[in-house]
C-alpha positions, -999 to +999 in steps of 0.1 A: -370+136-898-383+114-871-367+115-836-361+077-838-338+081-868-313+100-847-313+073-820-309+045-846-277+063-858-264+065-822-271+027-817-251+018-849-223+041-838-223+026-803-222-010-817-194-002-840-174+014-812-180-016-789-170-040-816-137-020-822-129-020-784-136-058-782-113-065-812-085-044-797-089-061-763-088-095-778-058-086-800-039-073-770-047-104-750-036-127-778-003-108-782+004-111-746-003-149-746+018-155-777+047-135-762+047-158-732+045-189-754+073-176-777+095-172-746+087-206-733+094-222-768+127-205-771+137-217-736+128-253-745+148-250-777+178-237-758+174-265-733+173-291-761+204-277-777+223-277-744+212-313-737+225-323-772+259-308-764+259-324-730+253-358-745+281-352-770+304-343-742+294-374-723+300-396-753+334-380-757+343-385-721+333-422-724+354-426-755+384-409-739+381-430-708+380-462-729+410-449-749+432-450-718+432-488-719+423-495-756+433-483-790+415-451-801+395-469-828+383-495-804+372-469-778+353-450-805+337-482-817+326-492-782+312-457-776+292-458-808+278-493-799+268-480-765+251-450-780+233-471-806+221-495-779+208-466-758+190-452-789+174-486-796+162-490-760+147-455-760+130-461-794+115-493-780+102-475-750+086-448-772+068-473-795+032-481-784+033-516-798+062-531-779+066-569-782+045-588-757+023-559-746-006-559-769-008-571-805-022-606-804-011-613-768-023-649-762-034-654-798-025-683-820+004-674-843-007-672-880-044-669-871-060-643-892-089-637-869-065-631-840-047-604-860-080-587-868-092-589-832-060-572-821-063-546-848-100-539-838-089-535-802-065-508-813-094-487-825-097-496-862-131-489-877-142-526-882-151-552-856-133-584-851-143-614-873-153-645-853-130-675-858-159-698-869-193-693-887-223-691-864-241-723-854-267-737-878-299-717-878-319-693-899-298-668-920-297-633-906-326-612-919-349-642-926-380-650-907-381-686-893-411-707-902-440-708-877-446-741-859-477-759-871-491-762-836-494-724-832-530-713-823-532-686-849-522-708-878-553-722-896-553-760-896-569-781-923-600-798-911-602-836-912 
């Protein structure tokens, strides 16, 4: 038995032990981080639930206040309309393509190229199409003919 065989066994053992320690350390660190994130997520969930109940209580208060001067059904209807209008406004604020702030602003209505240009500006994979074909000239990919007065073109002798 060579003396190096003994050291090779120690190296493998040391590497296995270091890998085990690293795995345990990483596992403990991830557990600690997820514990903090779970706590934060549960606090956000509780906050959302309480906000929902607060909104319901506010809607009830508005309905009861309106019911002092109106019939109950009218107060409930007005409260529902107010909540629906608030939901519509919030939805409009959340949408990225609000009217007048992007899609085809300044474009001619019904113009297909304007719609494509607006879509390309939003990050779609194709470029905008020009509104008219290019000016008359050689087709793309063709070589234009050489002028006859070029010095490297042989001329027939007279």
